Residue, then its C-alpha position, 0 to 999 in steps of 0.5 A: m499500500r502507498l499512503l500520502v500525509l499531507t499536514h502544515n505541521y511537522p516536526r522541524f528538528p529532533g525532539d520538535p513538538a510540532g506535529a509530532y503525532v503526525a510523524r509518529l503516525a507516519r512512522a508507524a505506517a512505514d514500519a508496517g510495510i506501508e510506503v509513505r510519503v509526507i507533504a509539509p511546508h518548508i521552514s528555516g532550518t529545514s530541508e526540502h527532502e528527507q527519506e528514511r526506512g520507507l518513509d519519504l518526506r518533501r517540504f514544499r517551497y512558496a517564498p524565499t526562506a525568510l519569508e516562509r512563516v505561514g506553516y507551523r502557525g497554532a494561535s489565530e492571532r498569528v496565523l491572522q498576521p499581515l505577512t501570513l495573510a499576504l503569503a497565504p495564496l502562494y502557500l496554498f498554491a505551492f501546497r495543492r501542486a506539491a500534492r498534485r504532483a506527489v499524487a501523480e508520482l506515488r498514485p497512493a491508495v489513501v491520502h491522510a490529511h491532518w486538520w481539514f484546512p489547509a490539508g483536508w481542502v488540498a486533498s479534496g481536489l485530488g481525485a484520490p480517497y482521503l481521510v481527515t483527522s481533525h485536531g481541534s484548531d481546525v474544528r474552530l475555523f467552522d465558527r467563523g462561518g461563511w466561506w469557512r463553513r461551506t468550504g469545511r462541510r464541502v471538505l468533510a462530505r467528500a472524505a471517505t472517513v472523518t476522525t477526531a482526536s476526542r469525543f468532544l471534538a467529534g460532537d462539535l464537528e458534527r453539530h458544524a458539518g451536518l449529516l456525513a456518509r459516515p460517523i465521525m470516529v474518535t482516534p486518540m493520537p499516539l505519544d511517545v510513552t517510553r520518552f514521557e515514562a522516563g519523567r518518573a525518574t526525575p526527582k521532585a522539586v521542592p518546594p512542591r511545583i505546580l506546572f502549566a505547560g501551553n499557549l499563553v493566551p486567555s483561553k488556557g485560564v493562566d490568570v485562574l491559576i495565578r489567582a489560585l496561587a495567591v490563594l494558596k499563598a495566603r493560606g500558607v501553602s508551600c509551592r511554586v508555579k512553573i508557567l512553561g510557554e508563549g503568547t501574547a498574554r504573557a506581559s498582562l500575566e506577569q502584571l497580574a502576578a506582580q499586583a497579587g504580590i506572588g511574582a516571586d513564586i512564579e518561574w517563567s520559561p519559554f516552551l522547550p523541546q520536546d525531549r526535555m519535557p518529560a523531566e519538567y513533568g516529573a519534576s513537578t507535583i502537579t500539572v494543571l490545565p485551567s482552560r475555559g469555555q469549549a477551547e480545549g480539544l483535549g488536552l494532551t499535556l495532561v496525558e504526558a504529564l500522568l505518563a511522567g508520574c505527575a498528578v494532573v488538574g483540569t477544567p470541564a473545558g472541551g475534551i479535558p474530562e476525557v483524560v481527567q476522569d474527576g476523583v479517578t485519574g485527576l481531579i476537576a476544578r469548576d471553570g474560571d473559579a480560582a478558589d476552587l482550583a486552590e482547594k483541588l490544588a491543596r487537596l493534591l498538594s497535601d494528600a500523597d496517597l491520593r496523588e499516587r492512586l490518581t496518577q496510577a489510575g491515569r498512567r494505565m489509562a494513557l497506556a491504554t488509549y494513547a501508546t503508539e501501537p494501539a492508536a497507530r493500529r486504528f488507523l492502519d485498519l482504517y487505511n486498509a478499509i479505505a483502500r478495500d473500499h475504493q477498489t471495489r467501486 
């Protein structure tokens, strides 16, 4: 079988978290004997062509290297920057041209598009059977209505199969996309279990550390964590917070911490390569994801933390409860409620037996759901089913 993978996000260097699960799936397919070609955008510091053990990676060019900034962009405020918008037509034209060339050369049995836009949109014009996997940010594009909603529905309606990373995203996508030929499937993304479990050997920080890892944007609720820390410090709870991430809210969050008088109790860090994250989780007593509303597709940082031996606290936002089953694999705090978050954090900080019980249960859940072998097997079965179905037509 031959498989073509289309994505705007793929690791740019060893340990890069960008599109790591896309690469892991592609690698698993190649290891299973499938001939795999990946099409991704070029960016400074990457080569245009890489090949290793049945996996052929091609990065398409669309502008001078210094201007190639469209791919690998996550948060909407970065995607909508003027330069990115100006280059978008060139980017999309080059993406489609590279994909068409790959179809002509490879003649894939299946095309796997990660995110319905831009990869799914590109796949819909190739004349080959394709599978779309939505990861979260692309689902939010439907909220813009107009062209985005019409195009998204058309892309998903033409797909042989549509999958999402969580039950929450599947329900959200069904609401936006309408009736599809086949039910949307939930296919959790694979994690490098061995790498994250290595974090269990890292000594815990003293005083206990509470970790947040993610984009510093309002929807992530980091301001709620800062207010919860102020409550904990007022109660005399010994702990520190590490905020690991980048984003437009950084300055306002630092100001909030200073105003609350807890600036010295917070450590700030930019994003780190993926190979350094197991030790970050392992050194932390709790990892918290205090997201608001429906903004969180799943919360893979919480899965990674559990594998590294770190207890977790989340909110009911989006797909978080699929990882954090309250009182079973972690604790759930009320959305936007700093006092309740402080209470959940204090409970875990003070009860080592509870932390151990929840973390062990969470680790068992993570191994059963997110290990590469079971996660990849779901997709390998899908590829075979789509290929068989297409051959019988």
